[in-house]
C-alpha positions as YAML, in Angstrom:
chain: A
units: angstrom
residues:
- id: 1
  name: UNK
  ca: [-12.51, -5.03, -0.22]
- id: 2
  name: UNK
  ca: [-10.23, -6.65, 2.30]
- id: 3
  name: UNK
  ca: [-6.45, -7.12, 1.59]
- id: 4
  name: UNK
  ca: [-5.41, -10.65, 0.86]
- id: 5
  name: UNK
  ca: [-2.00, -11.95, 1.55]
- id: 6
  name: UNK
  ca: [-0.04, -13.20, -1.64]
- id: 7
  name: UNK
  ca: [3.08, -14.66, -2.56]
- id: 8
  name: UNK
  ca: [4.66, -14.01, -5.91]
- id: 9
  name: UNK
  ca: [7.53, -16.50, -7.40]
- id: 10
  name: UNK
  ca: [9.47, -15.94, -10.28]
- id: 11
  name: UNK
  ca: [11.94, -17.81, -12.35]
- id: 12
  name: UNK
  ca: [13.89, -14.94, -14.17]
- id: 13
  name: UNK
  ca: [15.56, -16.75, -16.81]
- id: 14
  name: UNK
  ca: [17.39, -13.73, -18.52]
- id: 15
  name: UNK
  ca: [20.71, -12.21, -17.38]
- id: 16
  name: UNK
  ca: [20.14, -8.75, -15.57]
- id: 17
  name: UNK
  ca: [18.89, -7.67, -12.40]
- id: 18
  name: UNK
  ca: [15.33, -6.89, -13.23]
- id: 19
  name: UNK
  ca: [15.41, -3.62, -11.54]
- id: 20
  name: UNK
  ca: [11.94, -2.26, -13.11]
- id: 21
  name: UNK
  ca: [10.33, -5.43, -11.58]
- id: 22
  name: UNK
  ca: [11.86, -5.21, -8.29]
- id: 23
  name: UNK
  ca: [10.74, -1.22, -8.41]
- id: 24
  name: UNK
  ca: [7.20, -2.18, -9.14]
- id: 25
  name: UNK
  ca: [6.91, -4.93, -6.31]
- id: 26
  name: UNK
  ca: [8.24, -2.19, -3.91]
- id: 27
  name: UNK
  ca: [5.33, 0.34, -4.96]
- id: 28
  name: UNK
  ca: [2.84, -2.66, -4.02]
- id: 29
  name: UNK
  ca: [4.69, -2.64, -0.79]
- id: 30
  name: UNK
  ca: [5.76, -6.27, -1.25]
- id: 31
  name: UNK
  ca: [8.52, -7.70, 1.03]
- id: 32
  name: UNK
  ca: [11.44, -10.09, -0.43]
- id: 33
  name: UNK
  ca: [10.95, -13.70, 1.30]
- id: 34
  name: UNK
  ca: [13.88, -15.41, -1.03]
- id: 35
  name: UNK
  ca: [15.89, -14.53, -4.14]
- id: 36
  name: UNK
  ca: [12.99, -14.44, -6.67]
- id: 37
  name: UNK
  ca: [9.95, -14.68, -3.94]
- id: 38
  name: UNK
  ca: [8.12, -11.81, -2.66]
- id: 39
  name: UNK
  ca: [4.98, -11.26, -0.42]
- id: 40
  name: UNK
  ca: [2.38, -8.62, -0.49]
- id: 41
  name: UNK
  ca: [-1.12, -7.61, 0.38]
- id: 42
  name: UNK
  ca: [-3.41, -6.32, -2.07]
- id: 43
  name: UNK
  ca: [-7.17, -6.01, -2.99]
- id: 44
  name: UNK
  ca: [-6.08, -7.20, -6.31]
- id: 45
  name: UNK
  ca: [-6.75, -10.71, -7.50]
- id: 46
  name: UNK
  ca: [-4.00, -13.15, -8.24]
- id: 47
  name: UNK
  ca: [-4.64, -12.82, -11.82]
- id: 48
  name: UNK
  ca: [-4.56, -9.12, -11.69]
- id: 49
  name: UNK
  ca: [-1.46, -9.05, -9.83]
- id: 50
  name: UNK
  ca: [0.10, -11.30, -12.36]
- id: 51
  name: UNK
  ca: [-0.98, -9.33, -15.11]
- id: 52
  name: UNK
  ca: [0.42, -6.20, -13.62]
- id: 53
  name: UNK
  ca: [3.85, -7.75, -12.83]
- id: 54
  name: UNK
  ca: [4.15, -9.78, -16.32]
- id: 55
  name: UNK
  ca: [5.04, -6.48, -18.10]
- id: 56
  name: UNK
  ca: [8.27, -6.27, -16.06]
- id: 57
  name: UNK
  ca: [9.56, -9.81, -16.96]
- id: 58
  name: UNK
  ca: [10.73, -11.40, -20.15]
- id: 59
  name: UNK
  ca: [8.60, -13.64, -22.30]
- id: 60
  name: UNK
  ca: [10.28, -16.86, -21.22]
- id: 61
  name: UNK
  ca: [10.41, -15.89, -17.46]
- id: 62
  name: UNK
  ca: [7.77, -17.69, -15.33]
- id: 63
  name: UNK
  ca: [5.34, -16.07, -12.73]
- id: 64
  name: UNK
  ca: [3.19, -17.75, -9.99]
- id: 65
  name: UNK
  ca: [1.02, -15.55, -7.70]
- id: 66
  name: UNK
  ca: [-0.76, -17.31, -5.26]
- id: 67
  name: UNK
  ca: [-3.10, -16.46, -2.23]
- id: 68
  name: UNK
  ca: [-1.74, -17.75, 1.20]
- id: 69
  name: UNK
  ca: [-4.13, -19.06, 3.55]
- id: 70
  name: UNK
  ca: [-3.87, -19.01, 7.51]
- id: 71
  name: UNK
  ca: [-1.11, -21.50, 7.75]
- id: 72
  name: UNK
  ca: [2.26, -20.83, 6.44]
- id: 73
  name: UNK
  ca: [5.97, -21.58, 7.83]
- id: 74
  name: UNK
  ca: [9.42, -20.47, 6.57]
- id: 75
  name: UNK
  ca: [12.90, -20.88, 7.64]
- id: 76
  name: UNK
  ca: [15.53, -18.40, 7.13]
- id: 77
  name: UNK
  ca: [13.51, -16.27, 4.47]
- id: 78
  name: UNK
  ca: [14.59, -12.64, 4.21]
- id: 79
  name: UNK
  ca: [11.46, -11.90, 6.07]
- id: 80
  name: UNK
  ca: [8.51, -13.44, 7.88]
- id: 81
  name: UNK
  ca: [5.01, -13.38, 6.05]
- id: 82
  name: UNK
  ca: [3.74, -12.19, 9.60]
- id: 83
  name: UNK
  ca: [5.78, -8.86, 8.86]
- id: 84
  name: UNK
  ca: [3.98, -8.33, 5.31]
...
């Protein structure tokens, strides 16, 4: 299976630093793009990644996992998608 590039975006609505979510993302070699947005490469599907991360967020939080195509652009992100 080939690695696909994904962007994970969250609305983290509860107080706190979500340390367990950030730790899990690090184990997946995710790179932070914005305050609550990360990019990673994985053989998992978007749905599988969402389920993997869902246990680290609160029930009222939101999460989107989207596969990135060949075209993208950013400005002042913490890292470039080309570095992921």
